[in-house]
C-alpha positions as CSV (number, residue, x, y, z in Angstrom):
1,M,0.1,-0.4,-0.2
2,F,1.2,3.5,-0.8
3,K,1.8,6.0,2.0
4,G,1.0,8.7,-0.1
5,I,0.7,9.9,-4.0
6,G,1.7,13.3,-5.4
7,L,0.0,14.9,-8.0
8,V,1.7,17.8,-10.6
9,P,-1.2,18.9,-12.6
10,N,-0.8,21.3,-15.7
11,W,-3.5,23.7,-14.5
12,Q,-3.7,25.1,-17.8
13,K,-5.4,21.7,-19.5
14,K,-8.7,21.5,-20.2
15,N,-10.4,18.9,-17.6
16,V,-7.5,18.9,-15.7
17,S,-9.8,19.6,-12.6
18,Q,-12.3,16.6,-13.1
19,M,-9.1,14.0,-13.6
20,I,-7.7,15.0,-10.3
21,A,-10.7,14.7,-8.3
22,E,-11.3,11.3,-9.9
23,V,-7.9,10.4,-8.7
24,Q,-8.3,12.0,-5.4
25,E,-11.4,10.3,-5.4
26,F,-10.1,6.6,-6.3
27,F,-7.2,6.7,-3.8
28,A,-9.7,8.2,-0.8
29,A,-11.5,4.5,-1.1
30,H,-8.0,3.3,0.0
31,A,-6.9,5.4,2.6
32,V,-4.1,6.8,0.5
33,P,-3.6,10.5,1.1
34,V,-2.9,12.8,-2.3
35,Y,-0.9,15.8,-2.1
36,V,-1.9,18.4,-5.3
37,V,0.8,21.0,-6.5
38,P,-2.0,24.2,-6.0
39,A,-2.5,26.3,-8.8
40,K,-0.6,29.5,-8.8
41,D,-0.4,32.3,-11.2
42,P,-3.0,31.7,-13.9
43,L,-0.5,33.3,-16.6
44,L,2.4,30.9,-16.1
45,H,1.9,27.8,-18.1
46,M,2.9,25.5,-14.9
47,P,4.4,26.6,-11.5
48,S,7.6,24.9,-10.6
49,P,6.5,22.1,-8.0
50,I,10.1,22.0,-6.3
51,K,8.9,23.5,-3.0
52,E,6.1,21.2,-2.8
53,L,8.1,18.1,-4.2
54,E,10.8,18.9,-1.1
55,E,7.9,18.9,1.4
56,W,7.1,15.5,-0.1
57,W,9.8,13.8,0.5
58,Q,8.9,11.8,3.2
59,K,5.2,11.7,2.4
60,V,4.8,9.9,-1.1
61,D,5.7,6.6,-2.9
62,L,5.3,8.1,-6.2
63,V,4.1,11.2,-8.5
64,I,1.7,11.4,-11.1
65,A,2.1,14.1,-13.8
66,V,-1.3,15.3,-15.0
67,G,-0.7,17.1,-18.4
68,G,0.9,16.3,-21.5
69,D,4.9,15.5,-21.9
70,G,5.8,18.7,-21.4
71,T,4.4,18.3,-17.6
72,F,6.2,15.1,-17.5
73,L,9.5,16.1,-18.5
74,R,9.3,19.1,-15.8
75,V,8.3,16.8,-13.2
76,A,11.0,14.3,-14.5
77,R,13.7,17.0,-13.7
78,E,12.6,17.8,-10.2
79,V,12.3,14.6,-8.9
80,A,15.2,12.8,-10.6
81,F,17.5,13.5,-7.2
82,M,14.6,11.9,-4.8
83,G,14.3,8.8,-7.1
84,L,10.5,9.0,-6.6
85,P,8.6,6.9,-9.9
86,I,6.6,8.8,-12.2
87,L,3.3,7.9,-13.6
88,G,2.0,10.1,-16.8
89,L,-1.7,11.0,-17.3
90,N,-1.8,12.4,-20.8
91,L,-4.4,15.5,-21.2
92,G,-2.3,16.7,-24.3
93,Y,-2.1,16.0,-27.9
94,K,0.5,13.0,-28.3
95,G,1.4,12.2,-24.7
96,F,4.3,9.8,-25.9
97,L,5.6,9.6,-22.2
98,A,2.4,9.4,-20.5
99,G,1.7,5.9,-19.2
100,I,-2.4,6.5,-18.7
101,E,-4.5,8.0,-21.5
102,V,-7.7,9.7,-20.0
103,G,-10.2,6.7,-21.1
104,T,-8.1,4.1,-19.1
105,L,-7.7,5.7,-16.0
106,G,-9.8,3.5,-13.7
107,K,-8.4,0.6,-15.1
108,C,-4.7,1.7,-14.5
109,L,-5.3,3.2,-11.2
110,K,-6.7,-0.4,-10.2
111,K,-3.5,-1.7,-11.5
112,L,-1.1,0.6,-9.4
113,I,-2.9,-0.3,-6.2
114,C,-2.6,-3.7,-6.9
115,G,1.1,-3.5,-7.9
116,D,0.4,-4.6,-11.6
117,Y,2.7,-2.4,-13.0
118,S,6.7,-2.4,-13.5
119,I,9.3,0.7,-12.9
120,E,11.6,1.8,-16.0
121,E,14.8,3.4,-15.5
122,R,15.2,6.0,-18.0
123,L,18.8,7.6,-18.8
124,M,19.1,11.3,-18.3
125,L,21.8,13.8,-19.7
126,Q,24.0,16.2,-17.7
127,T,24.9,19.4,-19.4
128,T,27.6,21.8,-18.4
129,V,28.7,25.2,-20.7
130,L,32.2,26.4,-20.2
131,R,33.1,29.8,-20.7
132,N,36.6,30.9,-20.6
133,D,37.4,27.3,-18.7
134,E,34.8,28.5,-16.1
135,S,31.4,26.7,-15.5
136,V,28.7,29.1,-16.5
137,F,25.6,26.8,-16.7
138,F,24.6,23.2,-15.5
139,S,21.3,21.1,-15.5
140,Q,20.2,17.9,-16.6
141,S,17.4,16.8,-18.8
142,L,15.4,13.8,-19.7
143,N,14.4,14.2,-23.5
144,D,17.1,16.2,-25.2
145,V,20.1,19.1,-25.6
146,I,19.4,21.3,-28.2
147,I,22.0,23.8,-29.6
148,S,20.6,26.3,-32.4
149,R,20.7,29.2,-34.2
150,G,18.2,32.3,-33.4
151,P,15.7,34.0,-34.9
152,F,17.8,35.0,-38.1
153,S,18.5,32.6,-40.8
154,R,22.6,32.6,-40.4
155,I,24.3,29.3,-40.6
156,I,25.7,28.4,-37.3
157,K,29.2,26.2,-37.1
158,L,29.3,23.5,-34.4
159,D,32.9,21.6,-33.5
160,T,31.7,18.5,-32.4
161,F,34.0,15.9,-30.6
162,I,33.1,12.6,-28.5
163,N,35.7,12.0,-25.6
164,N,37.9,14.6,-27.3
165,D,38.5,12.7,-30.6
166,F,36.8,15.1,-33.6
167,L,33.7,13.7,-34.9
168,E,32.6,16.6,-37.3
169,S,32.1,20.4,-37.7
170,Y,28.3,20.9,-38.3
171,P,27.1,23.9,-40.4
172,G,23.6,24.2,-40.2
173,D,20.6,25.2,-37.9
174,G,22.1,23.5,-35.1
175,L,22.6,20.2,-33.2
176,I,20.3,17.8,-31.0
177,I,21.7,15.5,-28.6
178,A,19.1,13.1,-27.5
179,T,18.7,10.4,-25.3
180,P,16.5,7.4,-26.3
181,T,13.7,8.6,-24.2
182,G,14.1,11.7,-26.5
183,S,14.7,10.0,-30.0
184,T,11.0,10.4,-30.7
185,G,10.5,14.1,-29.8
186,Y,12.7,16.8,-31.9
187,S,15.3,14.3,-32.9
188,L,12.9,12.3,-35.0
189,S,11.3,15.7,-36.4
190,A,15.1,16.4,-37.6
191,G,15.8,12.7,-39.3
192,G,17.0,10.9,-36.2
193,P,16.3,7.6,-35.6
194,V,13.6,5.8,-33.4
195,V,15.6,4.3,-30.4
196,N,14.4,1.8,-27.8
197,P,14.4,3.6,-24.4
198,S,15.6,0.7,-22.8
199,L,18.9,0.9,-24.8
200,Q,22.1,3.2,-23.0
201,V,23.0,5.2,-25.7
202,L,23.0,9.3,-26.9
203,V,21.7,10.1,-30.4
204,I,23.2,13.1,-32.2
205,T,21.4,14.3,-35.1
206,P,22.2,17.7,-37.1
207,I,19.5,20.0,-37.4
208,C,19.3,21.1,-41.2
209,P,22.7,20.8,-42.0
210,H,24.4,22.5,-45.0
211,L,25.8,19.4,-45.8
212,L,25.5,16.9,-48.9
213,Y,24.9,13.7,-46.3
214,Q,22.7,14.1,-43.0
215,R,23.1,11.3,-40.6
216,S,22.7,10.7,-36.8
217,V,25.4,9.2,-34.8
218,I,24.8,7.1,-32.3
219,V,27.5,6.9,-29.2
220,N,27.9,4.9,-26.0
221,R,26.3,6.2,-22.5
222,E,29.6,6.6,-21.2
223,D,30.9,8.7,-24.1
224,L,31.3,12.7,-23.4
225,V,30.1,14.7,-26.1
226,S,31.7,17.9,-26.7
227,V,30.4,21.0,-28.9
228,I,32.3,24.1,-29.1
229,V,30.4,27.3,-30.9
230,A,32.3,28.1,-33.9
231,T,30.5,30.9,-35.2
232,S,30.9,34.6,-33.6
233,S,28.4,36.3,-36.0
234,A,24.8,34.9,-34.7
235,D,22.6,34.2,-31.9
236,I,23.2,31.0,-30.4
237,Y,20.8,29.3,-27.9
238,L,21.0,26.0,-25.6
239,T,17.8,24.6,-24.9
240,L,17.1,21.4,-22.7
241,D,13.6,19.5,-23.3
242,G,12.5,22.6,-24.6
243,Q,11.7,23.9,-21.7
244,E,15.2,25.6,-20.1
245,G,17.5,27.7,-22.0
246,F,20.6,29.7,-22.1
247,A,22.4,32.0,-24.6
248,L,25.7,31.0,-25.7
249,K,28.2,33.0,-27.0
250,H,31.5,32.2,-29.5
251,N,34.0,29.9,-27.9
252,D,31.6,28.2,-25.4
253,T,32.2,24.6,-24.7
254,I,28.6,22.7,-24.3
255,R,29.8,19.4,-22.5
256,V,27.3,16.7,-22.5
257,K,27.4,13.4,-20.6
258,R,25.3,10.7,-19.0
259,A,23.6,12.2,-15.8
260,A,24.0,10.3,-12.5
261,S,20.4,10.7,-12.0
262,V,17.8,8.3,-13.9
263,T,13.9,8.9,-14.6
264,R,12.0,6.4,-13.1
265,V,9.0,5.9,-14.9
266,I,6.2,3.4,-14.3
267,T,4.4,1.5,-17.2
268,F,1.9,-0.9,-17.5
269,A,2.2,-4.1,-19.4
270,E,-0.3,-3.2,-22.1
271,S,1.5,0.1,-23.1
272,N,4.8,-1.3,-24.1
273,F,7.3,0.6,-26.2
274,Y,6.4,-0.4,-29.4
275,K,2.7,-0.6,-28.9
276,T,3.2,3.2,-28.1
277,L,5.1,3.8,-31.0
278,H,2.6,2.2,-33.3
279,N,-0.8,4.1,-31.6
280,K,1.4,7.4,-31.3
281,L,3.6,7.9,-34.2
282,L,2.7,5.1,-37.1
283,E,-1.1,6.2,-37.1
284,A,-0.6,9.8,-36.7
C-alpha cells in the first residue's frame, strides 16, 4: 500500500480539475492521501513544483504528472534526485511519455494499487557550459539537449567531439543530443532514428545541416560529447527538454554526458514501447 501520492497538474489543460478529482476519489477509497501542487499564477504555463516536492520527500511513494509530455519532462527533472517513480496522465496531444490516457484512468489506477506495474529507469543527460574554462551553466534533462541558431537565418558552425576525438564540424541550424526517450521528439523530426528507451545510448542529430549528407551518430552512454560554438556572428541558444534555455557565446564549450540520476517511469504491461510507437506515431 502507498503511504501517499503526489499530483503535479498542468492547470492550463482542459478537464484537469475533473481528472484530479477522480484520482483523489480513487485513492481516498483506499485510504491513501493525495498531495496536489496548487494552481498559482494563471499566466504561468505550469508553476515549478519544487517547493512542494521537497515537502513530499517523506510523504509520497510516487508522483503522477497530469498534463502532457511537457508536464512529464518538467516533473522528471525536478524529482530525479529523489528517486521517486513518475506516472504520466496524458491530457495533451500525443503524450508519448504518459502511461495513462483519460479513457484508461480507472483501470490503470486499479493496477497501480494492486502492484501490477513495472518501473523502467530512463537515462538522463547532464549538461555543462564552459566559458573561458569556467562553468556558467549546469543542468540535466530527460529528452534532449539542443544547440540552435536564433531568429535570423544564419548558418551556425558547431565543432563536435566524442571523448576529445573530433567527430564533425556541423554547419546548419544546430545540433540535437538526445536520449533514447527523447529520440521520438525533436530528434525524430530532424531525421533521427527511433531508439528503444531501454537502450543506453546517446543520439547526435544535426538540424538542417548544410552538407551533402545528413546522418545521426549513436554513441555509447559513457561517451562525453563536447560541442564548441565556432560561430561569432549569430545568436545561438542552448535548450533542455524544450523548457530550460541559456544564451551561448562564441567559443563556449557544451559538454553533455550521462547524468548520475535516472528517471523512474511507471509502465503497464499493455503499454509497451512498440505498441505506443504504433499508436502514437505510425497511425498519426
